[in-house]
C-alpha positions as CSV (number, residue, x, y, z in Angstrom):
1,M,15.4,109.2,-96.1
2,L,18.6,107.8,-94.8
3,N,20.2,104.4,-95.3
4,S,21.2,103.2,-91.8
5,I,23.5,100.5,-93.3
6,S,25.6,102.8,-95.4
7,A,25.4,106.0,-93.3
8,G,25.3,104.4,-89.9
9,F,23.1,104.9,-86.8
10,D,25.3,107.8,-85.6
11,M,24.2,109.7,-88.7
12,I,20.6,109.2,-87.8
13,N,21.2,110.5,-84.4
14,Y,23.2,113.5,-85.8
15,L,20.4,114.5,-88.1
16,V,17.7,114.0,-85.5
17,N,19.6,116.4,-83.2
18,D,20.0,119.0,-86.0
19,F,17.1,121.3,-85.1
20,S,17.3,123.1,-88.4
21,I,15.9,119.9,-90.0
22,N,12.2,119.9,-89.2
23,K,11.2,116.8,-91.2
24,P,10.5,113.3,-90.2
25,L,13.4,111.0,-90.7
26,I,12.7,107.8,-92.6
27,V,15.3,105.1,-92.4
28,N,15.8,102.2,-94.8
29,R,18.1,99.2,-94.4
30,V,19.0,98.5,-98.0
31,G,22.1,96.3,-98.0
32,C,21.3,94.6,-94.7
33,G,21.1,91.2,-96.4
34,V,24.8,90.9,-95.9
35,F,24.3,91.0,-92.2
36,I,21.0,89.2,-91.7
37,R,20.9,86.4,-94.2
38,G,23.9,84.2,-93.2
39,Q,23.1,80.6,-92.7
40,D,25.2,80.2,-89.5
41,F,25.4,83.9,-88.4
42,G,23.7,87.2,-88.7
43,I,22.1,90.2,-87.0
44,D,18.4,89.9,-86.2
45,T,16.3,92.5,-88.0
46,V,14.8,93.4,-84.6
47,V,18.2,94.7,-83.6
48,L,18.4,96.9,-86.7
49,C,14.9,98.2,-86.0
50,K,15.7,99.0,-82.3
51,L,19.0,100.7,-83.2
52,A,17.2,102.9,-85.7
53,R,14.6,103.7,-83.2
54,I,17.1,104.4,-80.4
55,A,19.0,106.7,-82.8
56,G,15.8,108.7,-83.3
57,A,14.2,107.5,-86.6
58,D,10.6,108.4,-87.1
59,C,9.9,105.7,-89.7
60,V,11.7,102.5,-90.5
61,Y,11.4,100.3,-93.6
62,T,10.5,96.8,-92.5
63,G,9.5,95.1,-95.8
64,V,6.2,93.7,-96.9
65,I,4.3,90.6,-95.9
66,S,2.8,90.1,-99.4
67,G,4.2,91.7,-102.5
68,S,7.2,91.5,-104.8
69,L,9.8,91.8,-101.9
70,A,7.9,89.8,-99.3
71,E,9.6,88.9,-96.0
72,S,8.5,86.3,-93.5
73,E,5.3,87.2,-91.6
74,Q,7.0,86.2,-88.3
75,E,10.0,88.5,-89.0
76,L,7.9,91.5,-89.9
77,R,5.7,91.0,-86.8
78,R,8.8,91.0,-84.6
79,D,10.1,94.1,-86.4
80,N,6.8,95.9,-85.8
81,V,6.8,95.0,-82.1
82,A,10.4,96.4,-81.9
83,L,9.3,99.6,-83.5
84,K,6.0,100.1,-81.6
85,S,6.3,98.5,-78.1
86,E,7.4,100.3,-75.0
87,L,11.2,100.9,-74.9
88,Y,12.0,103.1,-71.9
89,H,11.5,106.7,-72.8
90,I,12.0,106.2,-76.6
91,K,9.2,107.1,-78.9
92,P,7.6,104.5,-81.2
93,C,8.2,104.5,-84.9
94,F,6.0,103.9,-87.9
95,S,6.9,100.9,-90.1
96,V,7.2,101.5,-93.8
97,V,6.1,98.9,-96.3
98,S,7.2,98.9,-99.9
99,G,7.6,96.4,-102.7
100,G,4.8,95.2,-104.9
101,I,2.0,97.2,-103.3
102,K,-0.6,98.3,-105.8
103,P,-4.0,100.1,-105.6
104,R,-7.0,97.7,-105.8
105,D,-4.7,94.8,-104.8
106,A,-4.9,92.2,-102.1
107,N,-1.2,93.0,-101.1
108,F,-2.3,96.4,-99.9
109,F,-5.0,95.0,-97.7
110,I,-2.8,92.1,-96.4
111,N,0.0,94.5,-95.4
112,I,-2.4,96.8,-93.5
113,E,-4.0,93.9,-91.7
114,H,-0.6,92.5,-90.6
115,Q,1.2,95.8,-90.0
116,G,-1.7,97.6,-88.3
117,P,-3.0,101.1,-88.8
118,D,0.3,102.9,-87.9
119,V,2.1,102.1,-91.2
120,M,3.3,104.2,-94.1
121,V,2.7,102.5,-97.4
122,Q,5.0,103.3,-100.4
123,A,3.6,102.2,-103.7
124,G,5.8,103.7,-106.5
125,T,5.4,101.6,-109.5
126,G,2.0,100.4,-108.4
127,L,0.7,104.0,-108.6
128,F,2.4,104.9,-111.9
129,N,1.1,101.8,-113.6
130,F,-2.5,102.2,-112.5
131,P,-4.7,102.3,-115.7
132,Y,-6.6,105.5,-114.7
133,G,-3.5,107.5,-113.7
134,I,-1.7,108.4,-110.6
135,R,-4.3,110.6,-109.0
136,A,-6.9,107.9,-109.4
137,A,-4.4,105.4,-107.9
138,A,-3.9,107.6,-104.9
139,Y,-7.6,107.9,-104.5
140,V,-8.1,104.1,-104.6
141,M,-5.4,103.5,-102.1
142,R,-6.8,106.1,-99.7
143,R,-10.3,104.6,-100.2
144,M,-9.0,101.1,-99.6
145,S,-7.4,102.2,-96.4
146,E,-10.7,103.9,-95.3
147,L,-12.7,100.7,-96.1
148,W,-10.2,98.6,-94.2
149,H,-10.5,100.9,-91.1
150,S,-14.3,100.6,-91.4
151,G,-14.1,96.8,-91.1
152,N,-14.6,95.8,-94.7
153,K,-13.0,92.7,-96.0
154,F,-10.9,92.8,-99.2
155,T,-13.6,91.4,-101.5
156,E,-16.2,93.9,-100.1
157,A,-13.7,96.8,-100.5
158,I,-13.0,95.8,-104.1
159,N,-16.7,95.7,-105.0
160,I,-17.2,99.2,-103.5
161,I,-14.1,100.5,-105.3
162,D,-15.1,99.0,-108.6
163,K,-18.6,100.6,-108.4
164,E,-17.0,104.0,-107.5
165,L,-14.5,103.7,-110.4
166,S,-17.3,102.8,-112.8
167,A,-19.3,105.8,-111.7
168,I,-16.5,108.2,-112.2
169,K,-14.6,106.4,-115.0
170,S,-15.0,109.2,-117.6
171,N,-13.6,111.8,-115.1
172,L,-10.6,109.6,-114.3
173,E,-9.2,109.3,-117.9
174,G,-6.0,111.4,-118.1
175,L,-5.6,112.1,-114.4
């Protein structure tokens, strides 16, 4: 992962063109508030997304629609369009959502609904604080994603997950 604000977009391009690095390049924009949040001036986040994409990023942190670090829905939709729409010969990027995402939580479903299926979800604290442990949390998030892709609504998915957790509760303790 590379911070485009502190390292610069040239560093993204440099790392992308280093063929000894055979890993996806995830770009965050921590610190961009200085540039984007001015009352009378600022850089649109769409510009930052496009610059990261042009430089060669595979994934770009865009924020979350619902969670502890929520951004405006309109801003995130525009960022996602910038990352995924046609832009000459440049490949599309995955958006990365992070900040208040937890297993078995509406925020997870809301973000997938708004970001679309081509999204990377990061859920650090949400996974570590899950009552049945981190492996169970990862299972629940994966299962929630599958249920969303199958067309289930959030309440339907929660009912299914709760039944599954009840059925395997004794096996989850200590995972």
